[in-house]
C-alpha positions as CSV (number, residue, x, y, z in Angstrom):
1,M,-17.4,69.8,-10.5
2,S,-16.0,69.3,-7.0
3,E,-13.1,70.2,-5.1
4,I,-11.9,67.7,-3.3
5,V,-8.8,67.8,-0.6
6,V,-7.9,64.4,0.2
7,I,-5.4,64.1,3.7
8,G,-2.2,61.7,3.2
9,A,-0.9,60.5,0.3
10,G,-0.9,56.3,1.6
11,V,-2.3,54.3,-0.7
12,G,-5.8,54.5,0.1
13,G,-5.4,58.1,-0.8
14,L,-4.2,58.2,-3.7
15,A,-6.5,55.7,-4.9
16,A,-9.3,57.1,-3.8
17,A,-7.3,60.6,-5.5
18,I,-7.4,58.2,-8.6
19,R,-11.0,57.1,-8.8
20,L,-12.4,60.6,-7.5
21,A,-10.0,62.4,-10.5
22,E,-11.7,60.4,-12.8
23,A,-15.5,60.6,-12.2
24,G,-14.5,64.4,-13.0
25,H,-13.6,65.8,-10.0
26,R,-10.7,68.6,-8.9
27,V,-8.8,66.7,-6.4
28,T,-5.6,68.0,-4.2
29,V,-3.6,65.6,-1.9
30,H,-1.9,66.7,1.0
31,E,1.0,64.9,2.2
32,R,2.9,65.6,5.5
33,S,6.4,63.5,4.4
34,G,8.0,64.4,1.1
35,E,7.4,60.7,-0.4
36,V,4.2,59.4,-1.5
37,G,3.0,55.9,-0.6
38,G,2.8,56.4,3.1
39,K,3.6,52.9,4.8
40,L,4.3,51.5,1.8
41,A,7.5,53.3,1.7
42,T,10.9,52.1,0.2
43,Y,15.2,52.3,1.5
44,Q,18.4,52.4,-0.3
45,R,21.2,51.9,0.9
46,D,24.5,50.8,-0.8
47,G,22.9,49.1,-3.7
48,F,20.3,47.3,-1.4
49,R,16.9,48.4,-1.5
50,F,14.1,47.2,0.6
51,D,10.7,47.2,1.2
52,T,9.5,48.8,4.4
53,G,5.9,48.2,4.5
54,P,3.7,45.7,2.9
55,S,6.0,42.8,1.3
56,L,3.3,40.7,0.0
57,L,0.7,41.8,-2.8
58,T,-2.8,39.6,-2.5
59,L,-6.2,40.3,-4.4
60,P,-3.8,41.8,-7.5
61,Q,-7.7,41.7,-9.1
62,V,-8.5,45.1,-7.2
63,F,-6.1,47.1,-8.6
64,T,-6.9,46.3,-12.0
65,D,-9.3,49.3,-13.1
66,L,-7.1,51.8,-11.6
67,G,-5.2,52.5,-14.8
68,L,-1.8,51.2,-13.4
69,G,-0.4,49.0,-16.0
70,L,0.7,46.7,-13.3
71,R,2.6,42.8,-13.9
72,P,2.5,41.0,-10.4
73,E,4.5,38.1,-10.6
74,P,2.9,35.0,-8.8
75,L,4.7,33.3,-5.6
76,D,5.1,29.7,-5.4
77,P,5.7,29.0,-2.4
78,V,3.2,31.6,-1.4
79,V,4.9,31.6,2.5
80,R,7.3,28.8,4.1
81,H,6.7,28.0,7.1
82,F,9.6,26.8,9.8
83,F,7.8,25.2,12.7
84,P,9.8,24.8,15.8
85,D,10.0,20.7,15.7
86,G,11.8,21.0,12.0
87,T,8.8,21.0,10.1
88,V,8.8,22.7,7.4
89,L,5.3,23.7,5.0
90,D,4.9,25.6,2.1
91,S,1.5,26.8,1.4
92,A,0.8,27.3,-2.1
93,A,-2.1,29.2,-4.3
94,D,-3.6,25.2,-5.9
95,H,-5.7,23.9,-3.6
96,Q,-4.8,20.2,-4.5
97,V,-1.1,21.2,-4.9
98,F,-0.9,22.8,-1.0
99,L,-4.0,19.2,0.2
100,N,-0.6,17.5,-1.3
101,R,1.9,19.2,0.2
102,I,0.1,19.2,3.8
103,A,-0.3,14.9,3.3
104,A,3.6,14.3,2.5
105,T,4.2,16.7,5.5
106,L,1.4,16.3,8.1
107,G,-0.2,13.4,7.3
108,S,-3.2,12.7,5.4
109,D,-5.4,13.3,8.3
110,A,-4.0,16.6,8.1
111,A,-5.1,17.4,5.0
112,R,-8.7,16.2,5.4
113,D,-9.1,18.5,8.3
114,W,-7.6,21.3,6.0
115,A,-10.1,20.3,3.3
116,R,-12.7,20.4,5.7
117,F,-11.5,23.8,6.8
118,W,-11.2,24.8,3.6
119,R,-14.9,24.9,2.7
120,R,-16.0,26.8,5.8
121,A,-13.3,29.4,5.0
122,E,-14.5,29.8,1.6
123,R,-18.2,30.5,2.7
124,I,-16.9,33.2,4.9
125,W,-15.2,34.0,2.0
126,H,-18.1,35.0,-0.1
127,A,-20.2,36.2,2.8
128,S,-17.7,38.6,3.6
129,W,-17.1,39.8,0.1
130,E,-20.5,40.2,-0.8
131,S,-21.9,41.4,1.7
132,V,-18.8,43.6,3.7
133,L,-15.7,43.9,1.8
134,Q,-17.3,46.1,-1.2
135,R,-19.7,47.9,0.7
136,P,-20.4,50.6,3.3
137,I,-20.6,49.3,6.6
138,S,-23.3,50.5,8.6
139,A,-26.3,48.9,11.3
140,G,-28.6,48.4,8.0
141,S,-25.9,46.6,5.6
142,L,-25.5,44.5,8.8
143,A,-28.7,44.1,9.9
144,R,-29.3,43.1,6.2
145,L,-26.9,40.4,6.5
146,S,-28.7,38.8,9.5
147,W,-31.9,37.8,7.2
148,R,-29.5,35.9,5.0
149,L,-28.8,33.3,7.8
150,P,-26.7,30.6,6.0
151,D,-24.3,33.7,5.6
152,L,-24.2,35.0,8.7
153,A,-23.8,31.0,10.4
154,A,-21.2,31.4,7.8
155,I,-19.3,34.1,9.5
156,A,-19.9,32.8,12.9
157,P,-20.3,36.0,14.6
158,G,-18.7,35.5,18.6
159,R,-16.8,32.9,17.5
160,S,-13.2,33.4,17.7
161,L,-10.4,32.1,14.8
162,R,-8.3,30.3,17.4
163,A,-11.9,28.5,18.3
164,L,-12.4,28.0,15.0
165,G,-8.8,26.6,13.8
166,R,-9.7,24.3,17.1
167,R,-13.1,22.9,15.7
168,Y,-11.5,21.8,12.4
169,L,-7.6,21.4,12.5
170,R,-6.7,18.6,15.1
171,D,-2.6,19.3,13.9
172,P,-1.4,21.9,15.9
173,R,0.9,23.1,13.4
174,L,-2.0,24.0,10.8
175,R,-3.5,25.4,13.8
176,T,-0.6,28.4,14.3
177,L,-0.2,28.5,11.0
178,L,-4.1,29.3,10.9
179,D,-3.8,31.6,14.1
180,R,-0.6,33.7,12.2
181,Y,-3.3,35.4,9.7
182,A,-5.3,37.6,12.7
183,T,-1.9,39.6,12.8
184,Y,-2.7,40.3,9.2
185,T,-5.2,42.4,10.9
186,G,-3.0,43.6,14.0
187,A,-4.9,41.1,16.5
188,D,-4.6,38.6,18.5
189,P,-5.9,35.8,17.5
190,R,-7.9,34.8,20.9
191,R,-9.7,37.6,20.4
192,A,-9.9,38.2,16.9
193,P,-13.2,37.3,15.0
194,A,-13.5,33.8,13.4
195,A,-14.3,36.0,10.1
196,L,-10.8,36.6,9.6
197,A,-10.4,32.8,8.0
198,A,-11.8,34.5,4.8
199,I,-8.1,36.0,4.4
200,P,-5.9,32.8,4.5
201,Y,-8.7,31.8,1.6
202,A,-8.6,34.7,-0.1
203,E,-4.7,34.7,0.1
204,L,-4.1,31.3,-0.8
205,T,-7.0,31.3,-3.7
206,Y,-5.8,34.5,-5.8
207,G,-2.5,33.9,-4.8
208,G,1.0,35.7,-3.4
209,W,2.4,38.1,-5.7
210,Y,5.5,40.4,-5.8
211,L,6.3,43.2,-8.3
212,S,9.7,43.7,-9.7
213,G,11.8,46.0,-8.1
214,G,9.8,45.9,-4.8
215,L,6.3,46.8,-3.7
216,G,7.5,50.8,-3.2
217,T,6.7,50.8,-7.1
218,L,3.2,50.3,-6.7
219,A,3.5,53.9,-5.0
220,E,5.2,54.8,-7.9
221,A,2.6,53.8,-9.9
222,L,-0.3,55.0,-8.3
223,R,1.8,58.8,-8.3
224,A,2.3,58.4,-11.7
225,R,-1.4,57.8,-12.3
226,C,-2.3,60.7,-10.5
227,D,-0.1,63.1,-12.3
228,Q,-1.6,61.7,-15.8
229,L,-5.1,62.7,-14.2
230,G,-4.1,66.0,-13.1
231,V,-3.7,65.4,-9.9
232,R,-2.5,68.1,-7.9
233,L,0.1,66.5,-5.0
234,E,1.4,69.2,-2.2
235,L,4.4,67.3,-0.6
236,D,5.7,68.5,2.9
237,S,2.2,70.2,3.3
238,V,1.1,69.4,7.3
239,V,-3.2,69.9,7.8
240,T,-3.4,70.7,11.2
241,G,-7.2,70.4,10.8
242,I,-10.3,70.3,9.2
243,D,-12.8,73.5,8.9
244,A,-16.1,72.2,9.4
245,G,-20.0,72.6,11.5
246,R,-22.4,70.5,9.6
247,R,-20.4,70.4,7.0
248,V,-16.9,70.6,5.5
249,R,-15.3,73.8,4.7
250,G,-11.8,72.6,3.8
251,V,-8.5,71.6,5.7
252,R,-6.7,73.7,7.5
253,L,-2.3,73.8,7.2
254,A,0.5,74.5,9.4
255,G,1.4,78.3,8.9
256,G,-2.4,78.8,9.2
257,R,-4.0,78.6,5.2
258,T,-7.2,77.8,5.1
259,V,-7.8,75.6,1.9
260,P,-11.4,75.1,0.8
261,A,-13.0,71.7,-0.5
262,D,-16.6,70.9,-1.2
263,V,-15.2,66.9,-0.1
264,V,-12.6,66.3,2.1
265,V,-11.5,62.8,2.3
266,S,-8.9,61.4,5.4
267,N,-6.6,59.2,5.0
268,V,-4.6,59.4,8.3
269,D,-5.8,56.9,11.1
270,A,-9.6,57.4,12.5
271,A,-7.8,58.0,15.7
272,T,-5.5,61.3,14.6
273,L,-8.8,62.4,12.9
274,Y,-11.3,62.1,15.5
275,R,-8.2,63.0,18.2
276,D,-7.1,65.9,16.3
277,L,-8.3,67.3,13.0
278,L,-11.8,67.4,14.2
279,P,-11.8,66.3,17.6
280,T,-14.5,64.1,18.4
281,P,-14.3,62.2,21.5
282,G,-17.1,59.9,21.6
283,R,-15.4,59.0,18.1
284,L,-12.6,57.7,20.2
285,A,-14.0,54.9,21.8
286,G,-12.6,51.6,20.8
287,L,-10.0,52.8,18.4
288,A,-7.2,52.7,21.1
289,D,-7.6,48.6,20.9
290,R,-4.6,46.2,21.3
291,S,-3.7,46.8,17.9
292,L,-0.1,45.1,16.9
293,A,3.0,47.0,15.7
294,G,6.5,45.8,14.7
295,F,9.9,45.9,15.1
296,V,11.9,45.4,11.5
297,L,15.7,44.9,10.8
298,L,16.8,45.8,7.2
299,L,20.0,43.1,6.8
300,G,22.5,43.1,4.0
301,V,23.7,39.4,3.6
302,R,26.5,38.9,2.1
303,G,25.9,35.3,0.2
304,E,23.0,33.5,-0.8
305,T,20.5,31.0,1.1
306,P,18.6,28.8,-1.3
307,E,16.8,26.9,1.9
308,L,14.5,29.9,1.9
309,A,11.4,30.6,-0.2
310,H,10.5,34.7,-0.8
311,H,8.6,34.7,2.0
312,N,9.2,32.9,5.3
313,V,8.1,32.3,8.6
314,F,9.9,30.6,11.7
315,F,6.7,30.1,14.1
316,P,8.3,30.1,18.2
317,R,7.5,27.1,20.4
318,D,4.8,29.1,22.8
319,Y,2.4,31.3,20.1
320,D,1.0,32.4,23.3
321,A,3.6,33.6,24.8
322,E,4.6,36.0,22.1
323,F,0.7,37.5,22.2
324,D,0.8,37.6,26.1
325,A,4.2,39.4,25.2
326,V,2.9,42.2,23.0
327,F,-0.5,42.6,24.0
328,G,-0.3,42.8,27.7
329,G,-2.9,42.2,29.9
330,P,-4.3,42.5,33.5
331,G,-1.3,42.8,35.8
332,R,1.2,42.5,32.8
333,R,3.0,44.9,31.3
334,A,3.6,44.5,27.3
335,R,7.1,43.4,26.6
336,P,9.6,42.5,23.3
337,A,8.6,38.7,23.1
338,G,11.8,37.1,24.0
339,D,10.9,33.5,21.8
340,P,8.9,35.6,19.0
341,T,7.8,34.6,15.9
342,V,10.2,36.2,13.0
343,F,8.5,36.6,9.5
344,V,11.9,37.0,6.8
345,T,11.3,38.6,2.8
346,R,13.7,37.7,0.6
347,A,12.8,38.5,-3.0
348,A,15.4,36.8,-5.6
349,D,15.1,40.2,-7.7
350,P,18.2,40.8,-9.2
351,T,17.6,44.9,-9.2
352,V,17.0,44.9,-5.3
353,H,21.0,43.8,-3.6
354,P,24.2,43.7,-5.3
355,A,25.4,40.7,-7.1
356,G,26.2,37.9,-4.5
357,H,24.3,39.2,-1.5
358,E,20.6,39.4,0.0
359,A,18.1,42.0,1.0
360,W,16.3,40.8,4.0
361,F,13.4,42.4,5.5
362,V,12.8,41.0,9.1
363,L,9.6,41.6,10.6
364,V,8.8,40.6,14.7
365,N,5.3,41.4,16.2
366,A,5.8,44.1,18.8
367,A,3.8,46.0,21.0
368,R,3.0,49.8,20.1
369,Q,5.2,52.3,20.9
370,G,4.3,54.0,24.4
371,T,4.8,54.0,28.0
372,D,1.0,52.5,29.2
373,W,0.5,49.0,30.7
374,S,-0.1,47.8,26.7
375,A,2.7,49.6,25.1
376,V,6.4,49.6,25.2
377,D,8.9,53.0,24.9
378,W,10.9,51.8,22.2
379,R,13.0,54.7,22.5
380,R,14.7,54.0,25.5
381,P,18.8,53.8,25.1
382,G,19.8,50.4,23.8
383,L,16.3,48.6,23.3
384,A,16.1,48.6,19.9
385,A,20.0,47.5,19.2
386,A,19.9,44.8,22.0
387,Y,16.5,43.2,20.9
388,R,17.8,43.4,17.0
389,D,20.3,41.0,18.2
390,R,18.0,39.0,19.9
391,V,16.1,38.3,16.8
392,L,19.6,37.5,14.8
393,E,19.6,35.0,17.8
394,V,16.7,33.6,17.6
395,L,17.0,33.1,13.7
396,A,20.2,31.4,14.4
397,E,18.7,28.9,17.0
398,R,16.2,28.4,14.6
399,G,18.5,27.2,11.7
400,C,19.1,29.8,9.8
401,D,22.2,31.8,11.7
402,V,23.0,35.1,9.4
403,R,25.3,37.1,11.7
404,E,28.6,36.6,10.4
405,R,26.9,37.2,7.0
406,V,25.5,40.8,7.6
407,V,26.8,43.4,6.4
408,F,24.6,45.8,7.7
409,A,21.7,46.2,10.0
410,E,19.0,48.6,10.1
411,T,16.4,48.5,12.9
412,R,12.7,50.7,12.4
413,T,10.9,50.1,15.9
414,P,7.2,51.0,16.1
415,A,8.6,54.6,17.3
416,D,10.1,54.8,13.8
417,L,6.8,53.9,11.9
418,A,4.9,56.6,13.8
419,V,7.2,59.4,13.5
420,A,7.4,58.5,9.5
421,T,4.0,58.1,8.7
422,A,1.9,59.8,12.3
423,A,0.8,56.1,12.4
424,P,-0.5,56.2,16.3
425,G,1.9,54.3,18.6
426,G,3.3,52.7,15.2
427,V,0.8,50.3,15.1
428,I,1.0,48.8,10.9
429,Y,-2.7,47.7,10.5
430,G,-4.7,51.4,12.3
431,T,-6.0,51.7,15.7
432,A,-9.1,49.7,15.2
433,G,-7.4,46.0,14.7
434,G,-10.0,43.2,14.0
435,L,-12.8,43.0,12.0
436,L,-15.3,45.9,12.3
437,R,-13.6,49.6,11.8
438,P,-15.2,53.2,11.8
439,A,-17.1,53.9,9.2
440,N,-16.3,55.5,5.7
441,R,-18.8,58.2,6.0
442,A,-17.7,60.6,9.0
443,P,-20.7,62.1,10.9
444,V,-20.0,65.8,9.3
445,D,-21.6,66.0,5.7
446,G,-18.6,65.4,3.0
447,L,-16.3,64.0,5.4
448,F,-14.9,60.7,4.5
449,L,-12.1,57.8,5.6
450,V,-10.1,55.5,3.7
451,G,-7.0,53.6,4.8
452,G,-6.3,51.1,7.0
453,S,-8.2,52.2,10.1
454,T,-11.2,52.1,8.1
455,H,-13.6,50.0,6.7
456,P,-12.7,47.4,5.5
457,G,-9.5,47.1,7.0
458,G,-5.7,47.1,6.9
459,G,-3.5,45.6,3.9
460,L,-3.3,46.8,0.5
461,P,-6.4,45.6,-1.2
462,M,-8.4,46.4,1.6
463,V,-7.2,50.3,1.9
464,T,-7.9,50.2,-2.0
465,L,-11.2,48.7,-1.6
466,S,-12.2,51.4,1.2
467,A,-11.0,54.2,-1.8
468,K,-13.8,52.3,-4.0
469,I,-16.2,52.4,-1.5
470,V,-15.9,56.2,-0.5
471,A,-15.5,57.3,-4.5
472,E,-19.0,55.4,-5.0
473,Q,-20.5,57.5,-2.0
474,I,-19.0,60.2,-3.3
475,G,-20.2,60.0,-7.0
476,P,-19.5,61.4,-10.2
477,A,-18.8,65.1,-10.8
478,R,-22.3,66.8,-11.4
479,R,-21.6,68.9,-15.0
């Protein structure tokens, strides 16, 4: 039986702890905050309950063997899209239903284009699922994929998601819809790999789901399962370093105590791991790329808004201008987008708001916290309040004016997320945005990585898969 220490009680860390405990190991989780869940957090005020992190559950089958007893509810539409020309398009988990909606809204040619794209996306998904998403990433695994020429052709290395959309989709609204999925990994669609077409395929094939009470209940279920298995949770316990030579020996805590361990599983961002906990400068290359953060409003809203679905996206007239703003570029600093895409989550669930009210989670793509050219200093006095007002104004301009109905508005900037979760710059999906991320096995024996900054990527299903990959690499306890 091994002594295993998990650093961080995010979804990846807790899922790894569950799997390792089930395999017979003694597991202790050290979490810097007083709560579990990491970015999967909640906020409550005056009878309102908000998910402040993920708000959409996809690939629910990934969670079934963790013993959580979840009962997710399907969403239809999965997402309601509001385009700047006034078009409204609802996506659906049933492919034929979605095609019918596209045909009715955008025309039969657009539906045929989406059907052609969907066949390509299906090939990308199956190649990714079988060869990449469930297995450790390495030069060897990629080399094996290169010999499977149909899979390699489907994934289209070297082509961007934007280019893939332009090849298959003539309607600019469908191209915009596809571009949005790059942001699921914190990436710019003009640079994101075409392989990310697997994301809409997974979402619209396996559906979008909701948990009664909000997705924060997933963190509660993970904690309950850890308690059931005898996993020890140490909250308000800050890990300041990893004790290691060629092999890990344990972790160092704030205050100087060293906790011995045979294996360490890190659920902190890879950049934080290799910069602070186990300084490895060579591993930092490529981690500080331009990954998205988010500016969030938590709105208590009086009355009801029946024109909204559970998940809603209001697109801007110039999507590229938004990406230019939040990512910056040569000769231009990153800045808050003046006309951003606005995501609104509004659950009809009566347990998350008082009667006659709605709880809105509003998200806008944003540059990370920082002071260099590719970041914004969100701590600048007055900036958060001014941008809050601008986001509400944008919603009003797009036909959804709730300014007179707002009971309260709480803001969460990338600077706030950086403090709350130790996410560098407050980035949502980890510093290594895009397709290929740091390997789950570190260069030191006995050290492993889980979470959104490592393989296979960000989002609830992917971080849960990272835990499965690591648990399989560590293996069962020796009796």
